[in-house]
Structure formats: structure tokens, C-alpha cells
C-alpha positions in Angstrom: 16.5 8.8 -9.3 19.2 9.9 -6.8 19.7 8.6 -3.3 17.5 11.3 -2.0 14.5 10.4 -3.8 14.9 6.9 -2.9 14.9 7.7 0.6 11.5 9.9 0.3 9.6 7.2 -1.7 10.3 4.3 0.7 9.3 6.8 3.7 6.0 7.8 1.4 4.8 4.0 1.4 5.9 3.6 4.9 8.5 1.1 4.3 11.6 0.4 5.7 15.0 -0.4 4.4 14.1 -4.3 5.6 10.6 -4.3 3.7 12.4 -3.0 0.4 14.8 -5.2 0.0 12.7 -8.0 0.6 9.3 -6.8 -1.4 11.3 -4.5 -4.4 15.3 -5.3 -4.5 15.8 -8.4 -6.7 18.7 -9.6 -4.8 17.2 -9.4 -1.3 20.5 -7.6 -0.5 20.4 -5.3 2.6 23.7 -4.1 2.3 23.3 -2.8 -1.3 20.1 -0.9 -0.6 21.8 0.9 2.1 24.4 1.8 -0.7 21.6 3.2 -2.7 20.7 5.4 -0.2 24.0 6.8 0.6 24.3 7.3 -2.9 27.0 4.9 -3.0 25.9 3.0 -6.1 24.0 3.9 -8.8 20.1 2.7 -8.1 19.1 0.0 -10.7 16.7 0.6 -13.2 14.3 -2.3 -12.3 13.9 -0.4 -8.5 13.2 3.0 -10.5 10.6 1.0 -12.4 8.9 -0.3 -9.1 8.8 2.8 -7.9 7.6 4.5 -10.7 4.5 1.8 -10.7 3.9 2.5 -7.2 3.3 6.5 -7.9 0.9 5.7 -10.7 -1.0 3.5 -8.9 -0.8 5.9 -6.0 -2.1 8.7 -8.2 -4.5 6.8 -9.7 -5.9 5.6 -6.4 -6.3 9.1 -4.7 -8.0 10.5 -8.2 -10.4 8.2 -7.9 -11.4 8.6 -4.4 -11.0 12.0 -4.6 -14.3 11.9 -7.8 -15.9 9.5 -4.9 -15.5 12.6 -2.7 -17.0 15.0 -5.0 -19.8 12.8 -6.0 -21.2 11.8 -2.9 -23.6 12.6 0.3 -22.6 11.2 3.1 -19.5 10.0 5.5 -16.4 10.4 4.1 -14.3 7.5 5.9 -11.8 5.0 5.1 -10.1 2.0 5.9 -6.7 2.3 7.7 -5.2 -1.3 7.7 -2.3 -1.7 10.9 -1.1 -4.7 9.3 -1.0 -6.5 6.5 -3.1 -9.7 7.6 -6.1 -6.7 8.0 -5.2 -5.3 4.6 -5.8 -9.3 3.1 -8.7 -9.9 5.3 -10.7 -7.1 3.1 -8.4 -7.5 0.1 -7.4 -11.5 -0.5 -6.1 -11.1 -3.9 -4.0 -7.8 -2.3 -0.3 -7.8 -2.5 2.4 -6.2 0.0 3.0 -3.6 -2.4 -0.6 -2.7 -3.0 -1.2 -2.1 0.7 2.0 -0.1 1.1 0.6 2.2 -1.4 -3.0 1.9 -0.2 -1.8 3.1 3.6 0.2 5.6 1.3 -2.9 7.1 -0.4 -5.0 6.8 3.4 -2.4 8.4 5.3 -2.4 11.5 2.4 -6.3 11.9 2.4 -6.5 12.2 5.8 -3.9 14.4 6.2 -5.7 16.5 3.6 -9.0 16.5 5.7 -10.4 14.7 2.6 -11.2 11.4 4.9 -11.2 10.3 8.3 -9.4 6.8 9.0 -11.4 4.0 10.4 
């Protein structure tokens, strides 16, 4: 993964550099994350592995929802949680990265006019 791909994935999951530092980076070092995004140092395997897992979960969610869309009759709405607390109210076992994955999926399905957000 290069620095541009790192930036693209961060943005795909609606995450700030600060959020990535807090929830993905093992050392919580903001300056180090910024160096990775500028291409000044190599991105550790642990960071790449975390994003790889997030991408796989995202694809799984998208495919499951598309299967439901193809088999349902009725409305096509999906929750969009404006903040983490709202997500936890519905999914109390969810974690911060799960919320970010969910939001990314919801936005993509909305962009493709497959779901409305509520």
C-alpha cells in the first residue's frame, strides 16, 4: 500500500487522520500517521492488515444488502448514523471501526440509488 492508497482508504471510511491515529495506529502517534500519508515512511503491515480486514467486512456488508435488495418487496431504506452514539444505540456490541464501515456502506448504496437513508 502506498501513501495515496492509505489516504483513499481513510477517506472511504470517513475517517480523519486523528481517528485513524486513535483507532488503527498501534502507537497513537499523529505525526507518524501524517508521515505515512505524505509517503515519507513505510506503512506498517499492521496498518495494511487492519484496512484489508475493513475492506473485506465492507464488501461482505454490501453484498449482503444487495442480496436483500434483490429479494425484497417494499421500501429500500437504510439507517445512517450521524454519530457513534446513535450507532451504539442500535448496535450496542458494535465498535468504532464497525460504525465507520457501516457508514461507508450506507453512503455507497445511497450513491448508487440502491438505498435511501433514514
